[in-house]
TITOR-417190 format. One record per residue (C-alpha): residue number from 1; residue in one letter; chain; x, y, z. Coordinates in nm, 2 decimals. Layout:
% residues N
atom k NUM&r A&c A&X X&Y Y&Z Z .
...
% end
This chain:
% residues 264
atom k 1&r M&c A&X -12.54&Y -12.02&Z 4.45 .
atom k 2&r K&c A&X -12.56&Y -11.69&Z 4.26 .
atom k 3&r S&c A&X -12.31&Y -11.54&Z 4.51 .
atom k 4&r F&c A&X -12.07&Y -11.84&Z 4.46 .
atom k 5&r L&c A&X -12.09&Y -11.81&Z 4.08 .
atom k 6&r L&c A&X -12.02&Y -11.43&Z 4.10 .
atom k 7&r L&c A&X -11.71&Y -11.49&Z 4.31 .
atom k 8&r L&c A&X -11.59&Y -11.76&Z 4.07 .
atom k 9&r L&c A&X -11.64&Y -11.54&Z 3.76 .
atom k 10&r T&c A&X -11.46&Y -11.25&Z 3.94 .
atom k 11&r A&c A&X -11.16&Y -11.47&Z 4.03 .
atom k 12&r L&c A&X -11.14&Y -11.61&Z 3.68 .
atom k 13&r S&c A&X -11.14&Y -11.26&Z 3.53 .
atom k 14&r I&c A&X -10.86&Y -11.14&Z 3.76 .
atom k 15&r T&c A&X -10.64&Y -11.44&Z 3.70 .
atom k 16&r S&c A&X -10.68&Y -11.42&Z 3.32 .
atom k 17&r C&c A&X -10.59&Y -11.05&Z 3.32 .
atom k 18&r P&c A&X -10.25&Y -10.97&Z 3.17 .
atom k 19&r Q&c A&X -10.16&Y -10.80&Z 3.50 .
atom k 20&r Y&c A&X -10.13&Y -11.15&Z 3.66 .
atom k 21&r K&c A&X -9.93&Y -11.46&Z 3.57 .
atom k 22&r Q&c A&X -9.95&Y -11.77&Z 3.78 .
atom k 23&r G&c A&X -10.09&Y -11.57&Z 4.07 .
atom k 24&r V&c A&X -9.81&Y -11.31&Z 4.06 .
atom k 25&r Q&c A&X -9.91&Y -10.95&Z 4.01 .
atom k 26&r N&c A&X -9.71&Y -10.77&Z 3.74 .
atom k 27&r L&c A&X -9.53&Y -10.44&Z 3.78 .
atom k 28&r H&c A&X -9.74&Y -10.16&Z 3.64 .
atom k 29&r P&c A&X -9.76&Y -10.07&Z 3.36 .
atom k 30&r F&c A&X -9.58&Y -10.37&Z 3.20 .
atom k 31&r D&c A&X -9.68&Y -10.73&Z 3.15 .
atom k 32&r I&c A&X -9.39&Y -10.85&Z 3.36 .
atom k 33&r S&c A&X -9.33&Y -10.98&Z 3.71 .
atom k 34&r E&c A&X -9.05&Y -10.87&Z 3.93 .
atom k 35&r K&c A&X -8.88&Y -11.21&Z 3.88 .
atom k 36&r E&c A&X -8.91&Y -11.17&Z 3.50 .
atom k 37&r L&c A&X -8.77&Y -10.82&Z 3.52 .
atom k 38&r M&c A&X -8.46&Y -10.94&Z 3.71 .
atom k 39&r K&c A&X -8.41&Y -11.21&Z 3.45 .
atom k 40&r S&c A&X -8.43&Y -10.95&Z 3.17 .
atom k 41&r I&c A&X -8.15&Y -10.74&Z 3.33 .
atom k 42&r S&c A&X -7.92&Y -11.03&Z 3.42 .
atom k 43&r N&c A&X -7.64&Y -10.90&Z 3.20 .
atom k 44&r L&c A&X -7.61&Y -10.57&Z 3.38 .
atom k 45&r P&c A&X -7.34&Y -10.51&Z 3.65 .
atom k 46&r A&c A&X -7.43&Y -10.65&Z 3.99 .
atom k 47&r A&c A&X -7.46&Y -10.30&Z 4.14 .
atom k 48&r S&c A&X -7.72&Y -10.19&Z 3.88 .
atom k 49&r R&c A&X -7.92&Y -10.51&Z 3.93 .
atom k 50&r D&c A&X -7.92&Y -10.45&Z 4.31 .
atom k 51&r K&c A&X -8.05&Y -10.10&Z 4.27 .
atom k 52&r I&c A&X -8.32&Y -10.20&Z 4.02 .
atom k 53&r A&c A&X -8.43&Y -10.48&Z 4.26 .
atom k 54&r A&c A&X -8.46&Y -10.24&Z 4.54 .
atom k 55&r K&c A&X -8.67&Y -9.99&Z 4.34 .
atom k 56&r A&c A&X -8.82&Y -10.19&Z 4.06 .
atom k 57&r Q&c A&X -9.14&Y -9.99&Z 4.03 .
atom k 58&r V&c A&X -8.95&Y -9.66&Z 4.02 .
atom k 59&r F&c A&X -8.72&Y -9.80&Z 3.75 .
atom k 60&r L&c A&X -9.01&Y -9.91&Z 3.53 .
atom k 61&r D&c A&X -9.19&Y -9.58&Z 3.58 .
atom k 62&r L&c A&X -8.88&Y -9.41&Z 3.44 .
atom k 63&r I&c A&X -8.87&Y -9.67&Z 3.15 .
atom k 64&r L&c A&X -9.23&Y -9.58&Z 3.07 .
atom k 65&r Q&c A&X -9.13&Y -9.21&Z 3.04 .
atom k 66&r L&c A&X -8.83&Y -9.30&Z 2.82 .
atom k 67&r L&c A&X -9.06&Y -9.48&Z 2.58 .
atom k 68&r E&c A&X -9.24&Y -9.15&Z 2.52 .
atom k 69&r S&c A&X -8.91&Y -8.97&Z 2.44 .
atom k 70&r P&c A&X -8.80&Y -8.91&Z 2.08 .
atom k 71&r E&c A&X -8.64&Y -9.23&Z 1.95 .
atom k 72&r D&c A&X -8.33&Y -9.06&Z 1.83 .
atom k 73&r L&c A&X -8.26&Y -8.90&Z 2.17 .
atom k 74&r L&c A&X -8.09&Y -9.21&Z 2.30 .
atom k 75&r I&c A&X -7.90&Y -9.34&Z 2.00 .
atom k 76&r L&c A&X -7.59&Y -9.53&Z 2.10 .
atom k 77&r V&c A&X -7.28&Y -9.36&Z 1.95 .
atom k 78&r D&c A&X -6.94&Y -9.50&Z 2.05 .
atom k 79&r K&c A&X -6.63&Y -9.67&Z 1.91 .
atom k 80&r E&c A&X -6.84&Y -9.96&Z 1.78 .
atom k 81&r H&c A&X -7.16&Y -9.78&Z 1.67 .
atom k 82&r T&c A&X -7.15&Y -9.51&Z 1.40 .
atom k 83&r L&c A&X -7.40&Y -9.25&Z 1.28 .
atom k 84&r G&c A&X -7.26&Y -9.26&Z 0.93 .
atom k 85&r K&c A&X -7.15&Y -8.99&Z 0.70 .
atom k 86&r Q&c A&X -7.49&Y -8.87&Z 0.60 .
atom k 87&r Y&c A&X -7.64&Y -8.82&Z 0.94 .
atom k 88&r I&c A&X -7.74&Y -8.46&Z 1.01 .
atom k 89&r P&c A&X -7.98&Y -8.37&Z 1.31 .
atom k 90&r P&c A&X -8.32&Y -8.25&Z 1.18 .
atom k 91&r D&c A&X -8.36&Y -7.94&Z 1.39 .
atom k 92&r L&c A&X -8.03&Y -7.77&Z 1.43 .
atom k 93&r I&c A&X -8.03&Y -7.40&Z 1.52 .
atom k 94&r N&c A&X -7.76&Y -7.14&Z 1.58 .
atom k 95&r L&c A&X -7.72&Y -7.05&Z 1.95 .
atom k 96&r Q&c A&X -7.65&Y -6.68&Z 1.89 .
atom k 97&r G&c A&X -8.01&Y -6.59&Z 1.93 .
atom k 98&r Y&c A&X -8.02&Y -6.70&Z 2.29 .
atom k 99&r S&c A&X -7.87&Y -6.57&Z 2.62 .
atom k 100&r F&c A&X -7.59&Y -6.82&Z 2.63 .
atom k 101&r S&c A&X -7.22&Y -6.75&Z 2.69 .
atom k 102&r L&c A&X -7.06&Y -6.88&Z 2.37 .
atom k 103&r A&c A&X -6.70&Y -6.94&Z 2.28 .
atom k 104&r G&c A&X -6.77&Y -6.91&Z 1.91 .
atom k 105&r N&c A&X -7.01&Y -6.76&Z 1.65 .
atom k 106&r K&c A&X -7.12&Y -7.08&Z 1.47 .
atom k 107&r L&c A&X -7.23&Y -7.31&Z 1.75 .
atom k 108&r E&c A&X -7.54&Y -7.51&Z 1.68 .
atom k 109&r L&c A&X -7.75&Y -7.76&Z 1.88 .
atom k 110&r R&c A&X -8.09&Y -7.93&Z 1.83 .
atom k 111&r R&c A&X -8.38&Y -7.71&Z 1.90 .
atom k 112&r M&c A&X -8.54&Y -7.98&Z 2.12 .
atom k 113&r I&c A&X -8.28&Y -7.95&Z 2.39 .
atom k 114&r I&c A&X -8.29&Y -7.57&Z 2.42 .
atom k 115&r P&c A&X -8.56&Y -7.54&Z 2.69 .
atom k 116&r D&c A&X -8.37&Y -7.76&Z 2.94 .
atom k 117&r L&c A&X -8.04&Y -7.60&Z 2.84 .
atom k 118&r L&c A&X -8.18&Y -7.25&Z 2.91 .
atom k 119&r A&c A&X -8.32&Y -7.37&Z 3.24 .
atom k 120&r M&c A&X -7.98&Y -7.51&Z 3.34 .
atom k 121&r V&c A&X -7.79&Y -7.20&Z 3.24 .
atom k 122&r E&c A&X -8.04&Y -6.98&Z 3.43 .
atom k 123&r S&c A&X -8.02&Y -7.20&Z 3.74 .
atom k 124&r G&c A&X -7.64&Y -7.18&Z 3.73 .
atom k 125&r R&c A&X -7.65&Y -6.80&Z 3.71 .
atom k 126&r E&c A&X -7.88&Y -6.78&Z 4.01 .
atom k 127&r Q&c A&X -7.60&Y -6.95&Z 4.20 .
atom k 128&r G&c A&X -7.32&Y -6.74&Z 4.06 .
atom k 129&r I&c A&X -7.22&Y -7.00&Z 3.79 .
atom k 130&r E&c A&X -7.16&Y -6.91&Z 3.43 .
atom k 131&r L&c A&X -7.17&Y -7.20&Z 3.19 .
atom k 132&r V&c A&X -6.97&Y -7.13&Z 2.87 .
atom k 133&r I&c A&X -7.05&Y -7.34&Z 2.57 .
atom k 134&r S&c A&X -6.72&Y -7.41&Z 2.39 .
atom k 135&r S&c A&X -6.82&Y -7.67&Z 2.14 .
atom k 136&r A&c A&X -7.15&Y -7.81&Z 2.02 .
atom k 137&r Y&c A&X -7.27&Y -7.98&Z 1.70 .
atom k 138&r R&c A&X -7.00&Y -8.11&Z 1.47 .
atom k 139&r S&c A&X -7.06&Y -8.25&Z 1.12 .
atom k 140&r Y&c A&X -6.90&Y -8.57&Z 1.00 .
atom k 141&r S&c A&X -6.65&Y -8.37&Z 0.79 .
atom k 142&r R&c A&X -6.56&Y -8.14&Z 1.08 .
atom k 143&r Q&c A&X -6.49&Y -8.44&Z 1.31 .
atom k 144&r E&c A&X -6.28&Y -8.59&Z 1.04 .
atom k 145&r L&c A&X -6.06&Y -8.28&Z 1.03 .
atom k 146&r I&c A&X -6.03&Y -8.28&Z 1.41 .
atom k 147&r Y&c A&X -5.95&Y -8.65&Z 1.44 .
atom k 148&r N&c A&X -5.69&Y -8.64&Z 1.16 .
atom k 149&r Y&c A&X -5.52&Y -8.34&Z 1.32 .
atom k 150&r N&c A&X -5.50&Y -8.52&Z 1.66 .
atom k 151&r V&c A&X -5.35&Y -8.83&Z 1.50 .
atom k 152&r R&c A&X -5.08&Y -8.61&Z 1.33 .
atom k 153&r S&c A&X -5.02&Y -8.42&Z 1.65 .
atom k 154&r L&c A&X -5.05&Y -8.68&Z 1.92 .
atom k 155&r G&c A&X -5.01&Y -9.02&Z 1.74 .
atom k 156&r R&c A&X -5.30&Y -9.26&Z 1.68 .
atom k 157&r K&c A&X -5.29&Y -9.43&Z 2.02 .
atom k 158&r I&c A&X -5.33&Y -9.11&Z 2.22 .
atom k 159&r A&c A&X -5.57&Y -8.96&Z 1.97 .
atom k 160&r D&c A&X -5.80&Y -9.25&Z 2.00 .
atom k 161&r R&c A&X -5.83&Y -9.20&Z 2.37 .
atom k 162&r E&c A&X -5.92&Y -8.83&Z 2.33 .
atom k 163&r S&c A&X -6.09&Y -8.79&Z 2.00 .
atom k 164&r A&c A&X -6.37&Y -8.99&Z 1.82 .
atom k 165&r K&c A&X -6.33&Y -9.10&Z 1.46 .
atom k 166&r P&c A&X -6.57&Y -8.94&Z 1.22 .
atom k 167&r G&c A&X -6.92&Y -9.08&Z 1.25 .
atom k 168&r H&c A&X -6.84&Y -9.20&Z 1.60 .
atom k 169&r S&c A&X -6.86&Y -8.86&Z 1.78 .
atom k 170&r Q&c A&X -7.15&Y -8.78&Z 2.01 .
atom k 171&r H&c A&X -7.12&Y -8.42&Z 1.88 .
atom k 172&r Q&c A&X -7.26&Y -8.52&Z 1.55 .
atom k 173&r L&c A&X -7.59&Y -8.58&Z 1.73 .
atom k 174&r G&c A&X -7.64&Y -8.21&Z 1.80 .
atom k 175&r T&c A&X -7.72&Y -8.29&Z 2.16 .
atom k 176&r T&c A&X -7.37&Y -8.28&Z 2.31 .
atom k 177&r I&c A&X -7.18&Y -7.99&Z 2.46 .
atom k 178&r D&c A&X -6.82&Y -7.92&Z 2.56 .
atom k 179&r F&c A&X -6.83&Y -7.67&Z 2.84 .
atom k 180&r G&c A&X -6.57&Y -7.42&Z 2.96 .
atom k 181&r S&c A&X -6.20&Y -7.46&Z 2.91 .
atom k 182&r I&c A&X -6.21&Y -7.82&Z 2.76 .
atom k 183&r D&c A&X -5.92&Y -7.93&Z 2.98 .
atom k 184&r D&c A&X -5.88&Y -8.14&Z 3.29 .
atom k 185&r G&c A&X -5.88&Y -7.83&Z 3.50 .
atom k 186&r F&c A&X -6.25&Y -7.79&Z 3.43 .
atom k 187&r A&c A&X -6.32&Y -8.06&Z 3.69 .
atom k 188&r S&c A&X -6.21&Y -7.83&Z 3.97 .
atom k 189&r N&c A&X -6.36&Y -7.52&Z 3.82 .
atom k 190&r P&c A&X -6.67&Y -7.39&Z 3.99 .
atom k 191&r A&c A&X -6.87&Y -7.44&Z 3.67 .
atom k 192&r G&c A&X -6.74&Y -7.80&Z 3.64 .
atom k 193&r I&c A&X -6.82&Y -7.88&Z 4.00 .
atom k 194&r W&c A&X -7.17&Y -7.74&Z 3.96 .
atom k 195&r L&c A&X -7.24&Y -7.93&Z 3.64 .
atom k 196&r A&c A&X -7.12&Y -8.26&Z 3.80 .
atom k 197&r E&c A&X -7.37&Y -8.20&Z 4.08 .
atom k 198&r H&c A&X -7.67&Y -8.05&Z 3.90 .
atom k 199&r G&c A&X -7.64&Y -8.13&Z 3.52 .
atom k 200&r W&c A&X -7.85&Y -8.45&Z 3.55 .
atom k 201&r Q&c A&X -8.14&Y -8.25&Z 3.69 .
atom k 202&r F&c A&X -8.17&Y -8.08&Z 3.35 .
atom k 203&r G&c A&X -8.11&Y -8.39&Z 3.14 .
atom k 204&r F&c A&X -7.73&Y -8.36&Z 3.09 .
atom k 205&r S&c A&X -7.51&Y -8.66&Z 3.15 .
atom k 206&r L&c A&X -7.13&Y -8.68&Z 3.17 .
atom k 207&r S&c A&X -7.03&Y -8.90&Z 2.89 .
atom k 208&r Y&c A&X -6.68&Y -9.00&Z 2.99 .
atom k 209&r P&c A&X -6.66&Y -9.02&Z 3.38 .
atom k 210&r P&c A&X -6.34&Y -9.07&Z 3.58 .
atom k 211&r D&c A&X -6.21&Y -9.43&Z 3.60 .
atom k 212&r S&c A&X -6.43&Y -9.55&Z 3.31 .
atom k 213&r E&c A&X -6.20&Y -9.56&Z 3.02 .
atom k 214&r K&c A&X -6.23&Y -9.94&Z 3.00 .
atom k 215&r I&c A&X -6.61&Y -9.89&Z 2.96 .
atom k 216&r T&c A&X -6.62&Y -9.59&Z 2.73 .
atom k 217&r G&c A&X -6.29&Y -9.62&Z 2.54 .
atom k 218&r Y&c A&X -6.21&Y -9.26&Z 2.62 .
atom k 219&r R&c A&X -6.03&Y -9.09&Z 2.90 .
atom k 220&r Y&c A&X -6.20&Y -8.88&Z 3.16 .
atom k 221&r E&c A&X -6.35&Y -8.56&Z 3.00 .
atom k 222&r P&c A&X -6.51&Y -8.35&Z 3.28 .
atom k 223&r W&c A&X -6.63&Y -8.10&Z 3.02 .
atom k 224&r H&c A&X -6.82&Y -8.33&Z 2.78 .
atom k 225&r Y&c A&X -7.20&Y -8.36&Z 2.85 .
atom k 226&r R&c A&X -7.46&Y -8.53&Z 2.64 .
atom k 227&r Y&c A&X -7.83&Y -8.44&Z 2.67 .
atom k 228&r I&c A&X -8.03&Y -8.76&Z 2.72 .
atom k 229&r G&c A&X -8.34&Y -8.60&Z 2.87 .
atom k 230&r R&c A&X -8.43&Y -8.56&Z 3.24 .
atom k 231&r H&c A&X -8.57&Y -8.91&Z 3.27 .
atom k 232&r G&c A&X -8.26&Y -9.06&Z 3.09 .
atom k 233&r A&c A&X -8.02&Y -8.87&Z 3.31 .
atom k 234&r R&c A&X -8.20&Y -8.97&Z 3.63 .
atom k 235&r I&c A&X -8.21&Y -9.34&Z 3.54 .
atom k 236&r T&c A&X -7.84&Y -9.32&Z 3.45 .
atom k 237&r R&c A&X -7.76&Y -9.17&Z 3.79 .
atom k 238&r E&c A&X -7.99&Y -9.38&Z 4.01 .
atom k 239&r F&c A&X -7.96&Y -9.72&Z 3.84 .
atom k 240&r F&c A&X -7.65&Y -9.72&Z 3.62 .
atom k 241&r L&c A&X -7.40&Y -9.56&Z 3.86 .
atom k 242&r N&c A&X -7.36&Y -9.25&Z 3.64 .
atom k 243&r E&c A&X -7.22&Y -9.47&Z 3.36 .
atom k 244&r Q&c A&X -7.40&Y -9.33&Z 3.05 .
atom k 245&r Q&c A&X -7.23&Y -9.59&Z 2.83 .
atom k 246&r H&c A&X -7.39&Y -9.88&Z 3.03 .
atom k 247&r F&c A&X -7.73&Y -9.71&Z 3.02 .
atom k 248&r L&c A&X -7.72&Y -9.64&Z 2.64 .
atom k 249&r E&c A&X -7.61&Y -10.00&Z 2.57 .
atom k 250&r F&c A&X -7.89&Y -10.13&Z 2.78 .
atom k 251&r W&c A&X -8.14&Y -9.91&Z 2.60 .
atom k 252&r K&c A&X -8.02&Y -10.02&Z 2.26 .
atom k 253&r Q&c A&X -8.07&Y -10.38&Z 2.36 .
atom k 254&r K&c A&X -8.39&Y -10.36&Z 2.56 .
atom k 255&r N&c A&X -8.61&Y -10.07&Z 2.44 .
atom k 256&r L&c A&X -8.80&Y -10.28&Z 2.20 .
atom k 257&r F&c A&X -8.85&Y -10.55&Z 2.47 .
atom k 258&r F&c A&X -9.01&Y -10.29&Z 2.70 .
atom k 259&r R&c A&X -9.22&Y -10.15&Z 2.41 .
atom k 260&r K&c A&X -9.36&Y -10.50&Z 2.34 .
atom k 261&r I&c A&X -9.46&Y -10.58&Z 2.71 .
atom k 262&r R&c A&X -9.60&Y -10.24&Z 2.78 .
atom k 263&r I&c A&X -9.97&Y -10.26&Z 2.87 .
atom k 264&r R&c A&X -10.18&Y -10.01&Z 2.68 .
% end
């Protein structure tokens, strides 16, 4: 009788645990079943849903790491979402004190991305690749000058494909870099080819990929990379088909959801 009661109590304690719902084990470390996970991502493109379904636990392990990242690392900045005129990154530093190849004297980035940027530059050099930083942080006012110049020079329709309005530029984040020649030829340049293959390993994601203008609103820019952290870049590559825009939209919509169901 004692053995029966012990088994009954054990069964009740397991089924009442947040790791179980209606006899279905949840995906560690979240209070969610695989079926519920797939329902929560139903608005993603079919290809992304298929990849998440095939590797649901890997996906959630990466989500857990993203929840530990600085909250402002994955801010969505695009044609619809603005940083505003007052936004200035909190830890900007001049790049002249580091062993970077710079195309200017007043290039700044956030301090928090420097370790991975240094690691990427050093890795490239080991393989005979020199990554030149041509543009980095831009203030709201600086972007305003650039955008207005492009409108005058190219017309608004073309300018809007190639230049962000002030407040809508990823460069204002202080985590975005234009590399090399800042032209289409960079895609076939050894540095451009190397970045496309290896940048994600160091947390750098191509913001405006080829054939994605309908998604991003901007034409292909092979030189424009945003640092979203190593976990963010990996999840973008593995589950969002290298579409940074889709990943950042997803994160804006769902990060609070994952925070709430995380088991602590």
